N, C-alpha and C positions, 0 to 999 in steps of 0.2 A: 503493498499499500504506499509506504513513504516514497518508494522509488517512482510510483506513478505521480504523486503529487510534484515530485521534483521534476519530471518530465513535463508535466502539464505547465510548469513555470519556467521553462528552459530560457526564456526572454529576459527574465529577472536575474541580471548578472550580479546586482548587488546582494540579494539575498543568498545566490550560491555562493560568492566571495565569504559572507559572513559565516554560513553554515559550514564551509572548509575549515574554519578555525576550531570547529569542535572534533574530539577524537573520533566521534561517530556522527557524521553530518546527518545521518537519516533521522536521529534523535531530535535535532533542531527542527526539521521538518514537521515532525510528528507534534512537537511541542507548540510550533505556530499553527498547527491544524487544530490544537485542543482549544477547550472552552476559553481558557485564559488568553490564548493568542501570542504569548510571549515566550521567549527561550531564554535558558542560562548560557553563556558562552564564556570560555575561559580567556583571560588575559594571560599574556606571557607566552602564548604559543606562536601566534602569527604578528600579533601587535600587542604594546602596551598602551595604557592610556594615561592621560593628565586630567585629573579632576579639579573643577573649580567652580565656582558659584556662577550662576547663569548671568548676572550683571557684569561680572568681570569676563565671561567669554564675549558678550556684546561688545565691550570696549575692545578687546583684542581683535574680534572680527572687524570692528570698524577701523582699527589702526591698520591691520593688514591688508585691507581692501579685499572687495568681492572675489578677484581673481585669484587670490591665495586660498581661497576656501572652496574653488571649483573641484569637484571630485574627491574632496577629502572629508571623511565620515566624521561627524559629530554627534552623539547621543546625549539626551537628557531625561533626567528623572524629574519630571515636573511637579511631583508631590514635594520633593525636597529642594528644589532649585539648583540642584547639583547638574553638571554637565561633564562630558568626557571626551575629549579629544583624542582621536587614535593616532599613536605615533608608531615608529619602529620598534619592533622587539629588540630589548636592551636599554632603551631610554631610560627606564626606570632605575637602572643601576646606578645612574649618576645626577638623578634629578633632584634638585634641591632649590627650587622656587618658592619664595614665601607666598602664601594665600592658595597653594595648589598642592595637591597630593598625586604622587604616581602610583600608578596600579600595573601590577605585572603578576608572575606565577603565584597560583594560590588564592587569586581572587577571580570572581565571576560577576560578569555584567548582565543585567536583564536587557534583553532586546527584542522589541516586535519585529516583525518581517518588513525589510526595506521594500518599499513600494507596495506593501500590502494593504488591504482596505481596512483592518482592525489595528489602529495605533493605541498602544498603552500609555497612561501617563507616566509610567515608570521606565519605558523602553522606547521613548519618542525619538525619532531621528530629526534632528535640527537639520543635519545634512547628511543624507542617505548616501550609502555606497552605491555604486552603479558600475557600468561597463568600464570605465577608465579611471577607477579607485585608485588613488594615491594616499598615503599616509602623510600627515603634516609633519613638516621638517622640525625636529626639535629646537635647532638654533634659531630658525624664524620665530618659533613660538616664544622660546625665552626671551628674545629681544624685544618682542611685542609686549609681553608681561612686565618687562622692566621699563619700557617706556610709557605703559599705561597705568603703572603702579601708583596707588595713592591709599591713605589710611582707610577711606571709604570702601575700597574694594578688598584689600588684604587683611584687614583686622579680624581675628578671631575665625580664619578658615583652616588653620592647621588640622591636620587629622581628619579631613572628611571621610 
């Protein structure tokens, strides 16, 4: 059955890209097809993530400009106001930017199916992956975080 679902959605490259990060991609498709419509995906296998508050992400996105975010996946938990920028695997090993938290092996993120009809508040795609998905460059993200840093954005956000 999961293979049938995957074949039906062969045009959804973003969903296939995300599912491939799971040790058993068919499990992801089954979870997306379940009543909840979300799946748990492991960080540290194909990508790491940098977590920050939503308002901080908005400042960084404005600073970097719209072209910097084309084809770069960003996930949000709208119930908590946290966002997750997907970055290359290994980024978390050296990440130390105030007001952010790096996420890698041992952490799992809740994700709705990119391009799916049912988006969850806890696995909402701000920028979904797609056919030309690329991970955000950590150096560019770090530089923008530093340019946009202010007490309003970085206070009290350690340990997201």
